[in-house]
MARDRENKE-751612 format. One record per residue (C-alpha): residue in one letter; x, y, z. Coordinates in steps of 0.5 Angstrom, whole numbers, plus 500, padded with zeros to 3 digits. Layout:
REM residues N
r | X | Y | Z
a | X | Y | Z
...
***
This chain:
REM residues 510
r | X | Y | Z
m | 500 | 500 | 500
k | 503 | 507 | 498
q | 504 | 512 | 504
i | 501 | 519 | 503
s | 504 | 525 | 506
d | 500 | 529 | 512
l | 498 | 534 | 506
e | 495 | 529 | 501
y | 491 | 526 | 507
l | 488 | 533 | 509
r | 486 | 534 | 502
m | 482 | 528 | 502
t | 474 | 528 | 503
k | 471 | 525 | 509
i | 470 | 518 | 504
q | 477 | 518 | 502
k | 480 | 519 | 509
l | 475 | 513 | 511
l | 477 | 508 | 506
y | 484 | 510 | 507
r | 484 | 508 | 514
l | 480 | 502 | 513
q | 485 | 500 | 508
s | 491 | 502 | 512
f | 488 | 497 | 518
f | 487 | 491 | 513
v | 494 | 492 | 511
r | 497 | 492 | 518
i | 493 | 486 | 520
p | 498 | 481 | 516
r | 504 | 485 | 518
w | 502 | 484 | 525
f | 501 | 477 | 524
k | 508 | 477 | 521
n | 511 | 481 | 527
l | 507 | 476 | 532
g | 510 | 470 | 528
l | 517 | 473 | 529
s | 516 | 474 | 536
i | 514 | 467 | 537
l | 520 | 465 | 534
q | 525 | 469 | 538
l | 522 | 467 | 544
i | 523 | 459 | 542
q | 530 | 461 | 540
q | 531 | 464 | 547
f | 528 | 459 | 551
f | 532 | 453 | 547
l | 538 | 458 | 548
g | 536 | 459 | 556
i | 536 | 451 | 556
k | 543 | 450 | 553
n | 546 | 455 | 558
e | 543 | 452 | 564
f | 546 | 445 | 562
l | 552 | 448 | 561
d | 552 | 452 | 568
i | 550 | 445 | 571
y | 556 | 442 | 568
l | 561 | 447 | 569
t | 559 | 447 | 577
f | 560 | 440 | 577
k | 566 | 440 | 574
n | 569 | 446 | 578
g | 566 | 445 | 584
d | 568 | 441 | 591
y | 566 | 435 | 593
k | 560 | 438 | 597
t | 558 | 441 | 591
r | 558 | 435 | 587
l | 555 | 431 | 593
s | 549 | 436 | 593
f | 547 | 433 | 586
l | 545 | 427 | 589
i | 543 | 429 | 596
m | 540 | 435 | 596
g | 542 | 440 | 601
f | 548 | 436 | 603
g | 553 | 442 | 601
s | 549 | 447 | 605
i | 549 | 443 | 611
a | 556 | 442 | 610
r | 558 | 449 | 610
g | 554 | 451 | 616
q | 547 | 453 | 613
i | 543 | 448 | 617
l | 536 | 450 | 616
r | 537 | 451 | 608
g | 540 | 445 | 607
l | 535 | 441 | 611
l | 529 | 444 | 607
f | 532 | 442 | 601
l | 534 | 435 | 604
l | 527 | 434 | 607
f | 524 | 436 | 600
e | 528 | 430 | 597
v | 526 | 425 | 602
v | 518 | 427 | 601
f | 519 | 427 | 594
i | 522 | 420 | 594
a | 517 | 417 | 599
y | 511 | 420 | 595
m | 514 | 417 | 589
i | 515 | 410 | 592
m | 508 | 410 | 596
a | 503 | 413 | 590
g | 507 | 417 | 585
g | 510 | 412 | 581
y | 503 | 408 | 581
w | 499 | 414 | 578
l | 505 | 416 | 573
g | 505 | 408 | 571
k | 497 | 408 | 570
l | 497 | 415 | 566
p | 499 | 413 | 559
s | 493 | 408 | 559
l | 488 | 411 | 564
g | 487 | 405 | 568
t | 486 | 397 | 565
r | 481 | 394 | 570
g | 474 | 397 | 570
p | 468 | 395 | 574
a | 466 | 388 | 574
e | 462 | 383 | 577
e | 466 | 378 | 581
y | 464 | 373 | 586
n | 464 | 374 | 593
e | 466 | 368 | 598
k | 463 | 371 | 604
l | 456 | 373 | 601
d | 456 | 367 | 596
q | 454 | 372 | 590
y | 457 | 376 | 585
v | 458 | 383 | 587
m | 460 | 389 | 583
t | 467 | 391 | 584
y | 471 | 397 | 582
h | 478 | 397 | 581
d | 482 | 403 | 577
n | 479 | 410 | 577
s | 481 | 414 | 570
f | 479 | 421 | 574
k | 483 | 420 | 579
i | 489 | 417 | 575
l | 489 | 423 | 571
l | 488 | 428 | 576
y | 494 | 425 | 581
g | 498 | 424 | 574
i | 498 | 431 | 573
l | 500 | 433 | 580
t | 505 | 428 | 580
i | 508 | 431 | 574
l | 508 | 438 | 577
f | 511 | 435 | 583
i | 517 | 432 | 579
i | 517 | 439 | 575
a | 518 | 442 | 582
l | 523 | 437 | 584
i | 527 | 439 | 578
y | 526 | 447 | 580
t | 528 | 446 | 587
w | 534 | 441 | 585
r | 537 | 447 | 580
v | 536 | 452 | 586
n | 540 | 447 | 590
i | 546 | 447 | 585
k | 546 | 454 | 584
q | 546 | 455 | 592
n | 552 | 451 | 592
k | 556 | 455 | 587
i | 554 | 462 | 590
a | 556 | 459 | 597
e | 563 | 457 | 594
e | 564 | 464 | 590
i | 562 | 467 | 597
l | 567 | 463 | 601
k | 573 | 464 | 596
k | 572 | 471 | 597
g | 573 | 470 | 604
k | 566 | 473 | 606
k | 561 | 469 | 611
l | 555 | 465 | 609
k | 548 | 467 | 611
s | 546 | 463 | 617
g | 539 | 460 | 619
k | 537 | 466 | 623
d | 539 | 471 | 617
d | 535 | 467 | 612
l | 529 | 467 | 617
r | 530 | 475 | 617
s | 531 | 476 | 610
l | 524 | 472 | 609
i | 521 | 478 | 613
d | 525 | 484 | 610
d | 529 | 484 | 603
q | 525 | 478 | 601
f | 519 | 479 | 604
h | 515 | 480 | 597
k | 517 | 472 | 596
t | 514 | 471 | 603
l | 507 | 474 | 601
l | 507 | 471 | 594
a | 508 | 464 | 596
l | 501 | 463 | 598
p | 497 | 466 | 593
l | 502 | 463 | 588
t | 500 | 456 | 591
g | 493 | 458 | 590
i | 493 | 460 | 583
i | 497 | 453 | 581
v | 492 | 449 | 585
f | 485 | 452 | 583
t | 487 | 456 | 577
a | 493 | 452 | 573
l | 491 | 445 | 575
p | 484 | 445 | 573
i | 485 | 449 | 566
l | 491 | 443 | 565
f | 486 | 438 | 567
m | 480 | 441 | 562
i | 485 | 441 | 556
l | 487 | 434 | 557
i | 480 | 431 | 558
a | 479 | 434 | 551
f | 483 | 428 | 549
t | 479 | 423 | 552
n | 473 | 420 | 551
y | 470 | 422 | 558
d | 462 | 422 | 558
a | 456 | 419 | 561
n | 458 | 412 | 558
h | 465 | 413 | 560
n | 465 | 416 | 567
g | 472 | 413 | 569
y | 469 | 409 | 575
s | 462 | 406 | 576
n | 461 | 404 | 569
a | 467 | 404 | 564
l | 474 | 407 | 564
f | 475 | 413 | 559
t | 482 | 413 | 555
w | 486 | 417 | 551
v | 483 | 418 | 544
g | 488 | 423 | 541
n | 485 | 429 | 536
s | 478 | 425 | 535
n | 474 | 430 | 539
f | 477 | 436 | 536
n | 476 | 433 | 529
q | 468 | 432 | 531
l | 467 | 439 | 532
i | 471 | 442 | 526
t | 469 | 436 | 521
w | 462 | 437 | 517
s | 458 | 431 | 517
s | 451 | 429 | 514
g | 450 | 424 | 520
s | 446 | 426 | 527
t | 452 | 428 | 531
n | 454 | 434 | 526
f | 457 | 438 | 532
s | 461 | 442 | 527
a | 454 | 446 | 524
t | 452 | 447 | 531
f | 458 | 450 | 533
g | 459 | 455 | 527
e | 452 | 457 | 528
i | 453 | 458 | 536
l | 459 | 462 | 535
t | 456 | 466 | 530
w | 451 | 468 | 534
t | 456 | 469 | 540
l | 460 | 474 | 536
i | 454 | 478 | 534
w | 451 | 478 | 541
a | 458 | 480 | 544
f | 458 | 486 | 539
f | 451 | 489 | 540
a | 451 | 488 | 548
t | 458 | 491 | 548
f | 457 | 497 | 544
t | 450 | 499 | 545
n | 451 | 499 | 552
y | 458 | 503 | 551
f | 455 | 509 | 547
l | 448 | 509 | 550
g | 451 | 509 | 557
i | 456 | 515 | 554
m | 450 | 519 | 551
v | 446 | 518 | 558
a | 452 | 521 | 562
l | 452 | 527 | 557
m | 445 | 528 | 558
i | 445 | 528 | 565
n | 451 | 532 | 566
k | 449 | 537 | 561
k | 448 | 544 | 564
g | 441 | 546 | 565
i | 439 | 539 | 567
k | 436 | 539 | 574
f | 435 | 533 | 579
k | 442 | 530 | 576
k | 443 | 526 | 583
l | 436 | 523 | 582
w | 437 | 521 | 575
r | 443 | 518 | 577
t | 440 | 514 | 583
i | 434 | 512 | 579
l | 439 | 508 | 574
v | 444 | 506 | 579
m | 438 | 502 | 583
t | 438 | 497 | 577
i | 445 | 495 | 580
a | 443 | 495 | 587
i | 438 | 490 | 585
p | 441 | 483 | 585
q | 442 | 481 | 577
f | 439 | 474 | 579
i | 432 | 477 | 581
s | 431 | 482 | 576
l | 433 | 478 | 570
l | 428 | 472 | 573
y | 423 | 477 | 574
v | 424 | 480 | 567
s | 423 | 473 | 564
k | 417 | 472 | 567
m | 414 | 479 | 565
f | 415 | 477 | 558
s | 413 | 470 | 558
d | 406 | 468 | 554
s | 402 | 469 | 561
g | 406 | 475 | 563
i | 404 | 481 | 565
v | 406 | 485 | 559
n | 402 | 480 | 555
g | 396 | 481 | 560
w | 397 | 489 | 559
l | 396 | 488 | 551
m | 390 | 484 | 552
d | 387 | 489 | 557
l | 388 | 494 | 552
g | 385 | 490 | 546
i | 392 | 490 | 542
v | 392 | 482 | 542
n | 388 | 476 | 544
l | 389 | 470 | 547
s | 391 | 466 | 541
s | 395 | 472 | 538
r | 400 | 473 | 544
i | 407 | 476 | 543
q | 412 | 470 | 543
f | 417 | 474 | 546
w | 421 | 468 | 548
n | 419 | 463 | 543
d | 420 | 467 | 537
p | 428 | 466 | 535
t | 429 | 473 | 532
l | 425 | 476 | 537
a | 428 | 473 | 543
r | 435 | 475 | 540
i | 433 | 482 | 540
m | 430 | 482 | 547
v | 436 | 479 | 550
i | 440 | 485 | 547
l | 435 | 490 | 549
i | 434 | 488 | 556
n | 442 | 487 | 557
i | 442 | 495 | 555
w | 437 | 496 | 561
i | 442 | 492 | 565
g | 449 | 495 | 563
i | 447 | 502 | 561
p | 448 | 504 | 569
y | 455 | 502 | 569
l | 457 | 505 | 563
m | 454 | 512 | 565
l | 458 | 512 | 572
i | 464 | 510 | 568
a | 463 | 516 | 563
t | 461 | 521 | 568
g | 467 | 520 | 572
i | 471 | 521 | 565
l | 467 | 527 | 562
m | 468 | 531 | 569
n | 476 | 530 | 568
i | 476 | 532 | 560
p | 479 | 539 | 560
a | 474 | 545 | 559
d | 479 | 549 | 555
l | 478 | 544 | 550
y | 471 | 545 | 549
e | 472 | 552 | 550
s | 477 | 553 | 544
a | 473 | 548 | 540
k | 467 | 553 | 541
i | 471 | 559 | 539
d | 473 | 555 | 532
g | 466 | 554 | 531
a | 466 | 547 | 532
s | 459 | 544 | 533
t | 456 | 540 | 538
f | 457 | 534 | 534
q | 464 | 536 | 532
q | 466 | 537 | 539
f | 463 | 530 | 541
r | 467 | 526 | 535
k | 474 | 530 | 536
i | 474 | 531 | 543
t | 469 | 527 | 547
m | 470 | 520 | 544
p | 477 | 520 | 543
y | 478 | 522 | 550
m | 473 | 516 | 552
l | 476 | 511 | 547
f | 483 | 512 | 550
v | 481 | 512 | 557
t | 476 | 506 | 557
g | 479 | 502 | 551
p | 482 | 496 | 556
y | 475 | 496 | 559
l | 471 | 496 | 552
l | 476 | 490 | 550
t | 474 | 486 | 557
s | 467 | 488 | 556
f | 467 | 485 | 550
i | 470 | 478 | 552
g | 466 | 478 | 558
n | 460 | 478 | 554
i | 462 | 472 | 550
n | 462 | 469 | 556
n | 456 | 472 | 559
f | 452 | 466 | 562
n | 447 | 470 | 567
v | 443 | 474 | 562
i | 442 | 469 | 557
f | 441 | 463 | 562
l | 436 | 467 | 566
l | 432 | 470 | 561
t | 431 | 465 | 556
g | 435 | 459 | 558
g | 438 | 459 | 551
g | 431 | 458 | 548
p | 427 | 457 | 544
t | 430 | 450 | 542
n | 433 | 449 | 535
q | 431 | 442 | 533
a | 437 | 442 | 528
y | 441 | 444 | 534
t | 438 | 439 | 538
t | 439 | 433 | 534
s | 446 | 435 | 532
g | 449 | 439 | 538
g | 446 | 437 | 545
s | 440 | 441 | 546
a | 442 | 448 | 544
g | 437 | 454 | 542
y | 437 | 460 | 538
t | 440 | 464 | 544
d | 445 | 460 | 547
l | 452 | 462 | 547
l | 458 | 458 | 547
i | 458 | 458 | 555
t | 451 | 456 | 556
w | 452 | 451 | 550
l | 458 | 448 | 554
f | 453 | 448 | 561
k | 448 | 444 | 557
i | 453 | 439 | 554
t | 456 | 438 | 561
t | 450 | 438 | 566
v | 444 | 435 | 561
d | 448 | 431 | 556
s | 454 | 429 | 561
n | 459 | 430 | 554
y | 465 | 432 | 558
k | 470 | 431 | 553
l | 466 | 436 | 548
a | 465 | 441 | 553
a | 473 | 441 | 554
v | 474 | 442 | 547
i | 469 | 448 | 547
g | 472 | 451 | 553
i | 479 | 451 | 549
a | 475 | 454 | 543
v | 472 | 459 | 547
f | 479 | 461 | 550
a | 482 | 461 | 543
v | 477 | 466 | 541
s | 477 | 470 | 547
a | 485 | 470 | 547
g | 485 | 472 | 539
i | 480 | 477 | 539
s | 484 | 480 | 545
l | 491 | 480 | 542
i | 489 | 483 | 536
v | 484 | 489 | 539
y | 489 | 490 | 544
n | 495 | 492 | 539
v | 490 | 497 | 535
m | 487 | 500 | 541
p | 488 | 508 | 542
s | 490 | 506 | 549
m | 497 | 503 | 547
k | 499 | 510 | 544
n | 503 | 514 | 550
e | 500 | 520 | 553
e | 504 | 525 | 548
e | 502 | 522 | 542
f | 494 | 522 | 544
q | 495 | 529 | 546
***
């Protein structure tokens, strides 16, 4: 694409400027992906270079170290204990002893079963005491997968701790060669509440993130490569096993059978993105409009209008959405009013939740009612911080109200709220409450039901995932959809975040 000068750009008409900006945007997309690919390659190169340097450092430490350091390669903490750092050495040694004991008592068993996820399922076996055949349960695929992952993480933790142990021996040798004194156990404890206090504070949260966030995500990813469902729950009826990419192929491969998940996934993904777009930008722009109207000079009872809008936030969303859902049902208060007014009769009641198009429009409109107060409060705070001199200068130059909004208000709002706008869009992709409490994903689409597990016209990927998990117990497909939701959200976030105005520095914005 040919670059033009600022003078040439200023000579363009508004339509030409718009087309030029659109062209520039689409031209930058391949360049962005190219830069992303180069960055990934650079990270991979740095990763393998770092591994090479680590192995080289380990080799040199063993080659040049004394017997205390060399024995520490086998007996963790030996070097620290031998050099007088008793507490530090005992902690290293204790970790190694616990690891060996765990691997002998349980870890080896779970790790050995992990490749097969179990070999002996439930079976009826003869019980001599009862003199009858009873159901006997053996392997548990769910536990094997879970404890297998934990064992692998424990092994990774041991490797990291072992490496820290080697580094500590190298550092201790260097300190002693310089004639300096090593830290004692008291010094180590004092350090944990002084210069290393940040590590002490982060230890518990980091453990929580690993156990309650990273581990479930890793478990879900691995479930996507198994046949875990109602017929293979891993214990009471049948074991589940590894199936490779078959679940992903089932989701992305178009078939003419009764289990065409690909068609359902495509339809629901399309509606999810449409919903996220309208749910985000209608709330965003209407919230700004409401804030501008309330903050306008001459408007009376500003606090009253803000209070009325904030009342929708004060009422729990769970209650308000269920109430609104009943209001617009076939026998709800809205249809009752319309019948009292003679607009409709019993046979011609408006099918707010049973008509696919109307149901989709209704959830977007009701989401506006829920979302505008948040944006109104955010926009009010930002509008009060826009320098009044900008508007006064614009008025002197003859700018209209719309031009002031387009050239001053919106650029400032987009610059400040850009990250919020992105997170709001991603949040609406995963907006379970509004859809599930209003329509439950309905009205049901029969084509979806036969091909995708009881899905409806207003179902988002997240509500479809919920139904597949709770109704159909198709956990393997639910895991695949969870990965797909993450891929869509992450892809949109990476692209949009790098083109939004908030990425510019303050000087460029001004």
